[in-house]
VOTORTI-672440 format. One record per residue (C-alpha): residue number from 1; residue in one letter; x, y, z. Coordinates in nm, 2 decimals. Layout:
<NUM, "A", <X, Y, Z>>
...
***
This chain:
<1, "M", <8.94, 5.27, 16.91>>
<2, "T", <8.72, 5.30, 16.59>>
<3, "L", <8.73, 5.19, 16.23>>
<4, "R", <8.92, 5.51, 16.16>>
<5, "H", <9.23, 5.32, 16.25>>
<6, "L", <9.22, 5.13, 15.92>>
<7, "R", <9.52, 5.18, 15.70>>
<8, "P", <9.45, 5.38, 15.38>>
<9, "A", <9.45, 5.06, 15.17>>
<10, "A", <9.25, 4.86, 15.42>>
<11, "A", <8.91, 4.92, 15.26>>
<12, "A", <9.05, 4.74, 14.96>>
<13, "A", <9.23, 4.48, 15.17>>
<14, "V", <8.91, 4.39, 15.35>>
<15, "L", <8.77, 4.26, 15.02>>
<16, "L", <9.06, 4.01, 15.00>>
<17, "L", <8.89, 3.81, 15.27>>
<18, "G", <8.88, 3.52, 15.03>>
<19, "A", <8.96, 3.52, 14.66>>
<20, "C", <8.70, 3.41, 14.43>>
<21, "A", <8.67, 3.13, 14.17>>
<22, "A", <8.64, 2.77, 14.12>>
<23, "P", <8.92, 2.50, 14.15>>
<24, "G", <9.03, 2.40, 13.81>>
<25, "G", <9.10, 2.75, 13.69>>
<26, "G", <8.83, 2.80, 13.43>>
<27, "A", <8.60, 3.10, 13.41>>
<28, "G", <8.40, 3.08, 13.73>>
<29, "G", <8.16, 3.29, 13.94>>
<30, "D", <8.23, 3.63, 14.08>>
<31, "G", <8.39, 3.75, 13.76>>
<32, "C", <8.69, 3.51, 13.75>>
<33, "P", <8.88, 3.57, 13.42>>
<34, "P", <8.90, 3.29, 13.18>>
<35, "R", <9.20, 3.07, 13.22>>
<36, "A", <9.51, 3.23, 13.06>>
<37, "D", <9.61, 3.06, 12.73>>
<38, "L", <9.95, 3.19, 12.63>>
<39, "G", <10.07, 2.91, 12.42>>
<40, "A", <10.40, 2.92, 12.62>>
<41, "P", <10.51, 2.98, 12.98>>
<42, "P", <10.49, 3.35, 13.07>>
<43, "E", <10.82, 3.54, 13.05>>
<44, "R", <10.72, 3.88, 13.20>>
<45, "V", <10.48, 3.88, 13.49>>
<46, "V", <10.33, 4.15, 13.71>>
<47, "T", <10.19, 4.03, 14.04>>
<48, "M", <9.91, 4.24, 14.21>>
<49, "D", <10.04, 4.14, 14.55>>
<50, "G", <10.36, 4.01, 14.71>>
<51, "G", <10.19, 3.68, 14.79>>
<52, "S", <10.16, 3.59, 14.42>>
<53, "A", <10.53, 3.69, 14.37>>
<54, "A", <10.62, 3.46, 14.66>>
<55, "L", <10.43, 3.18, 14.50>>
<56, "L", <10.62, 3.22, 14.18>>
<57, "T", <10.95, 3.23, 14.37>>
<58, "E", <10.86, 2.91, 14.55>>
<59, "L", <10.78, 2.75, 14.21>>
<60, "G", <11.13, 2.84, 14.09>>
<61, "V", <11.00, 3.09, 13.83>>
<62, "G", <11.04, 3.41, 14.03>>
<63, "D", <11.28, 3.55, 13.77>>
<64, "T", <10.98, 3.61, 13.55>>
<65, "V", <10.84, 3.88, 13.79>>
<66, "V", <10.91, 4.22, 13.65>>
<67, "G", <10.71, 4.41, 13.91>>
<68, "T", <10.47, 4.37, 14.20>>
<69, "A", <10.21, 4.57, 14.39>>
<70, "A", <10.12, 4.53, 14.76>>
<71, "P", <10.47, 4.44, 14.88>>
<72, "D", <10.35, 4.43, 15.24>>
<73, "F", <10.25, 4.07, 15.18>>
<74, "F", <10.62, 3.99, 15.20>>
<75, "D", <10.62, 4.09, 15.57>>
<76, "A", <10.48, 3.75, 15.68>>
<77, "F", <10.77, 3.56, 15.54>>
<78, "P", <11.10, 3.47, 15.71>>
<79, "A", <11.39, 3.71, 15.68>>
<80, "E", <11.58, 3.50, 15.43>>
<81, "D", <11.28, 3.48, 15.20>>
<82, "R", <11.22, 3.86, 15.22>>
<83, "A", <11.59, 3.91, 15.12>>
<84, "A", <11.52, 3.71, 14.80>>
<85, "F", <11.21, 3.92, 14.73>>
<86, "G", <11.41, 4.23, 14.75>>
<87, "R", <11.52, 4.21, 14.38>>
<88, "I", <11.15, 4.24, 14.27>>
<89, "P", <11.07, 4.59, 14.15>>
<90, "V", <10.77, 4.75, 14.33>>
<91, "I", <10.55, 4.92, 14.09>>
<92, "D", <10.29, 5.02, 14.34>>
<93, "E", <10.29, 5.01, 14.72>>
<94, "G", <9.91, 4.98, 14.71>>
<95, "T", <9.67, 4.77, 14.51>>
<96, "G", <9.82, 4.80, 14.16>>
<97, "N", <9.79, 5.11, 13.95>>
<98, "R", <9.65, 5.04, 13.60>>
<99, "E", <9.90, 5.26, 13.42>>
<100, "A", <10.20, 5.12, 13.61>>
<101, "V", <10.09, 4.76, 13.56>>
<102, "I", <10.05, 4.80, 13.18>>
<103, "A", <10.37, 5.01, 13.15>>
<104, "A", <10.57, 4.71, 13.28>>
<105, "S", <10.48, 4.53, 12.95>>
<106, "P", <10.39, 4.20, 13.11>>
<107, "D", <10.24, 3.90, 12.92>>
<108, "L", <10.06, 3.79, 13.24>>
<109, "V", <9.92, 3.97, 13.54>>
<110, "M", <9.83, 3.75, 13.84>>
<111, "G", <9.68, 3.80, 14.18>>
<112, "I", <9.52, 3.62, 14.48>>
<113, "S", <9.18, 3.78, 14.41>>
<114, "T", <8.96, 3.88, 14.12>>
<115, "Y", <8.89, 4.20, 14.32>>
<116, "Q", <9.24, 4.30, 14.21>>
<117, "F", <9.12, 4.32, 13.85>>
<118, "G", <8.91, 4.64, 13.84>>
<119, "A", <8.72, 4.62, 14.18>>
<120, "F", <8.98, 4.83, 14.36>>
<121, "D", <9.01, 5.19, 14.24>>
<122, "G", <9.27, 5.24, 13.97>>
<123, "T", <9.34, 4.87, 13.91>>
<124, "P", <9.31, 4.73, 13.56>>
<125, "T", <9.02, 4.51, 13.46>>
<126, "A", <9.08, 4.18, 13.28>>
<127, "E", <8.92, 4.33, 12.97>>
<128, "E", <9.16, 4.63, 12.98>>
<129, "L", <9.45, 4.39, 13.01>>
<130, "A", <9.33, 4.18, 12.72>>
<131, "A", <9.30, 4.49, 12.50>>
<132, "A", <9.66, 4.55, 12.57>>
<133, "G", <9.75, 4.19, 12.49>>
<134, "I", <9.80, 4.09, 12.85>>
<135, "A", <9.65, 3.78, 13.01>>
<136, "A", <9.50, 3.77, 13.36>>
<137, "H", <9.52, 3.50, 13.62>>
<138, "A", <9.34, 3.50, 13.96>>
<139, "A", <9.28, 3.27, 14.25>>
<140, "C", <8.92, 3.16, 14.28>>
<141, "D", <8.70, 3.02, 14.55>>
<142, "P", <8.42, 2.76, 14.50>>
<143, "P", <8.08, 2.87, 14.61>>
<144, "G", <7.94, 2.78, 14.95>>
<145, "T", <8.11, 2.73, 15.28>>
<146, "T", <8.49, 2.69, 15.28>>
<147, "E", <8.62, 2.41, 15.51>>
<148, "D", <8.97, 2.34, 15.36>>
<149, "L", <9.24, 2.49, 15.14>>
<150, "S", <9.12, 2.34, 14.81>>
<151, "A", <9.11, 2.68, 14.65>>
<152, "T", <9.47, 2.75, 14.75>>
<153, "F", <9.58, 2.42, 14.62>>
<154, "A", <9.40, 2.48, 14.29>>
<155, "F", <9.56, 2.82, 14.25>>
<156, "I", <9.90, 2.68, 14.31>>
<157, "E", <9.86, 2.39, 14.08>>
<158, "D", <9.70, 2.60, 13.81>>
<159, "T", <9.98, 2.85, 13.83>>
<160, "A", <10.24, 2.58, 13.81>>
<161, "G", <10.07, 2.45, 13.50>>
<162, "L", <10.07, 2.79, 13.33>>
<163, "F", <10.45, 2.81, 13.39>>
<164, "G", <10.51, 2.46, 13.26>>
<165, "V", <10.62, 2.32, 13.60>>
<166, "P", <10.32, 2.12, 13.71>>
<167, "E", <10.54, 1.88, 13.91>>
<168, "R", <10.66, 2.17, 14.13>>
<169, "G", <10.31, 2.27, 14.20>>
<170, "A", <10.22, 1.92, 14.30>>
<171, "A", <10.53, 1.90, 14.52>>
<172, "L", <10.44, 2.23, 14.69>>
<173, "T", <10.08, 2.13, 14.76>>
<174, "G", <10.20, 1.79, 14.88>>
<175, "R", <10.43, 1.96, 15.14>>
<176, "M", <10.15, 2.18, 15.25>>
<177, "R", <9.91, 1.88, 15.29>>
<178, "E", <10.17, 1.71, 15.50>>
<179, "R", <10.20, 2.02, 15.72>>
<180, "L", <9.82, 2.02, 15.76>>
<181, "E", <9.83, 1.66, 15.86>>
<182, "E", <10.09, 1.74, 16.13>>
<183, "A", <9.89, 2.03, 16.25>>
<184, "A", <9.55, 1.86, 16.27>>
<185, "P", <9.39, 1.83, 16.61>>
<186, "G", <9.40, 1.49, 16.77>>
<187, "P", <9.11, 1.25, 16.74>>
<188, "G", <8.82, 1.35, 16.97>>
<189, "T", <8.94, 1.71, 17.01>>
<190, "E", <8.64, 1.94, 17.05>>
<191, "P", <8.63, 2.25, 16.82>>
<192, "V", <8.71, 2.58, 16.98>>
<193, "R", <8.47, 2.86, 16.91>>
<194, "V", <8.66, 3.14, 16.73>>
<195, "L", <8.60, 3.50, 16.65>>
<196, "A", <8.83, 3.66, 16.39>>
<197, "V", <8.89, 4.04, 16.42>>
<198, "S", <9.11, 4.28, 16.23>>
<199, "V", <8.97, 4.60, 16.38>>
<200, "V", <8.78, 4.67, 16.70>>
<201, "P", <8.45, 4.86, 16.66>>
<202, "G", <8.37, 5.17, 16.85>>
<203, "S", <8.09, 5.19, 17.09>>
<204, "G", <7.76, 5.08, 16.94>>
<205, "Q", <7.91, 4.96, 16.61>>
<206, "G", <7.88, 4.61, 16.48>>
<207, "V", <8.17, 4.36, 16.48>>
<208, "S", <8.31, 4.29, 16.13>>
<209, "T", <8.45, 3.94, 16.11>>
<210, "V", <8.50, 3.66, 15.86>>
<211, "G", <8.20, 3.46, 15.74>>
<212, "G", <8.17, 3.10, 15.62>>
<213, "R", <8.30, 3.16, 15.27>>
<214, "G", <8.66, 3.21, 15.20>>
<215, "T", <9.01, 3.10, 15.29>>
<216, "A", <8.99, 3.23, 15.65>>
<217, "N", <8.70, 2.99, 15.74>>
<218, "G", <8.90, 2.71, 15.59>>
<219, "V", <9.21, 2.79, 15.80>>
<220, "I", <8.99, 2.82, 16.12>>
<221, "T", <8.82, 2.49, 16.05>>
<222, "L", <9.14, 2.29, 15.97>>
<223, "A", <9.30, 2.43, 16.29>>
<224, "G", <9.02, 2.27, 16.49>>
<225, "G", <8.82, 2.59, 16.54>>
<226, "E", <8.46, 2.67, 16.48>>
<227, "N", <8.40, 3.01, 16.33>>
<228, "I", <8.12, 3.17, 16.53>>
<229, "A", <8.01, 3.35, 16.21>>
<230, "G", <8.06, 3.04, 15.99>>
<231, "D", <7.68, 3.02, 15.93>>
<232, "V", <7.69, 3.35, 15.74>>
<233, "P", <7.74, 3.25, 15.38>>
<234, "L", <7.96, 3.55, 15.30>>
<235, "R", <8.33, 3.63, 15.32>>
<236, "I", <8.26, 3.92, 15.56>>
<237, "A", <8.00, 3.90, 15.83>>
<238, "D", <7.88, 4.18, 16.05>>
<239, "L", <7.75, 4.07, 16.40>>
<240, "A", <7.60, 4.29, 16.66>>
<241, "P", <7.82, 4.31, 16.97>>
<242, "E", <7.56, 4.14, 17.18>>
<243, "E", <7.53, 3.86, 16.93>>
<244, "V", <7.90, 3.80, 16.96>>
<245, "V", <7.86, 3.77, 17.34>>
<246, "R", <7.57, 3.53, 17.29>>
<247, "R", <7.78, 3.31, 17.05>>
<248, "D", <8.06, 3.35, 17.31>>
<249, "P", <8.39, 3.28, 17.13>>
<250, "E", <8.64, 3.08, 17.34>>
<251, "A", <8.94, 3.23, 17.14>>
<252, "I", <8.99, 3.54, 16.93>>
<253, "L", <9.20, 3.53, 16.61>>
<254, "V", <9.35, 3.88, 16.57>>
<255, "L", <9.44, 3.95, 16.21>>
<256, "T", <9.72, 4.21, 16.16>>
<257, "G", <9.77, 4.41, 15.85>>
<258, "F", <9.43, 4.56, 15.80>>
<259, "S", <9.48, 4.82, 16.07>>
<260, "D", <9.78, 5.05, 16.16>>
<261, "L", <9.76, 4.89, 16.50>>
<262, "G", <9.99, 4.60, 16.59>>
<263, "G", <9.87, 4.27, 16.73>>
<264, "Q", <9.92, 4.35, 17.10>>
<265, "E", <9.74, 4.69, 17.05>>
<266, "L", <9.44, 4.51, 16.89>>
<267, "V", <9.44, 4.25, 17.18>>
<268, "D", <9.44, 4.54, 17.43>>
<269, "A", <9.16, 4.71, 17.25>>
<270, "V", <8.95, 4.39, 17.27>>
<271, "L", <9.02, 4.36, 17.64>>
<272, "E", <8.91, 4.72, 17.69>>
<273, "H", <8.60, 4.69, 17.47>>
<274, "P", <8.28, 4.72, 17.68>>
<275, "V", <8.11, 4.43, 17.51>>
<276, "L", <8.39, 4.21, 17.36>>
<277, "S", <8.56, 4.20, 17.70>>
<278, "R", <8.26, 4.00, 17.83>>
<279, "T", <8.34, 3.70, 17.60>>
<280, "T", <8.51, 3.39, 17.74>>
<281, "A", <8.80, 3.45, 17.50>>
<282, "A", <8.87, 3.79, 17.65>>
<283, "K", <8.81, 3.68, 18.01>>
<284, "E", <9.06, 3.40, 17.97>>
<285, "E", <9.29, 3.62, 17.74>>
<286, "R", <9.30, 3.35, 17.48>>
<287, "F", <9.42, 3.51, 17.16>>
<288, "A", <9.61, 3.41, 16.85>>
<289, "V", <9.77, 3.68, 16.64>>
<290, "L", <9.84, 3.61, 16.27>>
<291, "P", <9.91, 3.82, 15.96>>
<292, "Q", <9.59, 3.86, 15.75>>
<293, "S", <9.79, 3.78, 15.43>>
<294, "T", <9.84, 3.42, 15.55>>
<295, "V", <9.48, 3.36, 15.66>>
<296, "T", <9.24, 3.55, 15.45>>
<297, "S", <9.36, 3.47, 15.10>>
<298, "P", <9.54, 3.19, 14.91>>
<299, "S", <9.91, 3.18, 15.02>>
<300, "V", <10.20, 2.94, 15.03>>
<301, "L", <10.19, 3.02, 15.41>>
<302, "N", <9.83, 2.90, 15.46>>
<303, "A", <9.93, 2.57, 15.60>>
<304, "E", <10.17, 2.74, 15.84>>
<305, "A", <9.88, 2.96, 15.95>>
<306, "V", <9.67, 2.65, 16.02>>
<307, "A", <9.96, 2.51, 16.23>>
<308, "D", <10.01, 2.83, 16.43>>
<309, "L", <9.64, 2.86, 16.50>>
<310, "S", <9.60, 2.50, 16.59>>
<311, "E", <9.87, 2.53, 16.85>>
<312, "A", <9.72, 2.84, 16.99>>
<313, "L", <9.38, 2.67, 17.02>>
<314, "H", <9.48, 2.33, 17.14>>
<315, "G", <9.85, 2.35, 17.24>>
<316, "P", <10.11, 2.10, 17.12>>
<317, "E", <9.96, 1.82, 17.32>>
<318, "G", <9.63, 1.86, 17.14>>
<319, "R", <9.77, 1.79, 16.79>>
<320, "R", <9.85, 1.47, 16.62>>
***
């Protein structure tokens, strides 16, 4: 299996390995747009991904969404939630076409990453939206290593504030913090070395994984894992296969959604890989399979991803 198994939109999706800006919502690094100042809660919203639409639904303002791109983010949600999302018009199955976004006449466009505002081919920049009288709102990561979900909580609470429902944002992040507390490894639990993969390289190719910056590293850390590429201060790290063997992950986190291969197919590919199969994780067949949308970017499901990964790494008996 080679990187040719990536979905057509996966090159864009890979960039979502961590949204970018600072908690607090102001203009931050990595091109974060200035905080939207609408004077009143938005009434017409286009979301650049289904995860943002899901957040607005969770906050009780989902009726403001007049269109979304990237509806595949809905796939990670329970069936009853997906049924509720069915009323949302899909304006683009991909990353959000500029013309379609603007034609929906929103007063706000929001997304889980600043990359959704001009970095992906065909998407509108914040400046283009402003010229059309449309505000932009994006999730943002602080600089440096990510060890928690503070960026997710900031995005949720900033969004709730924009919509005039700050108490709902605080309630949602409160529930997520409680879930994290339940999922935390017990005292004295040793971290498990983790490699995250979304595609398996061909022979001689490097291994693309998550680095120390971005939501994914926070999820791994909170679950009681130690990202073997956590010392790389980037969202995406490339390790030589032999270096992966040297760092020897004890568990492999398989992220679905970047590739057209399913979770079990990716697991099988790791087990068949001439180098990755030599890791402790492969030898012991210790895998966790999670949707990339719940791990690599801010999501209302981030805490559930931590809980699922924590159980895979430590078992129910290893949690508080």
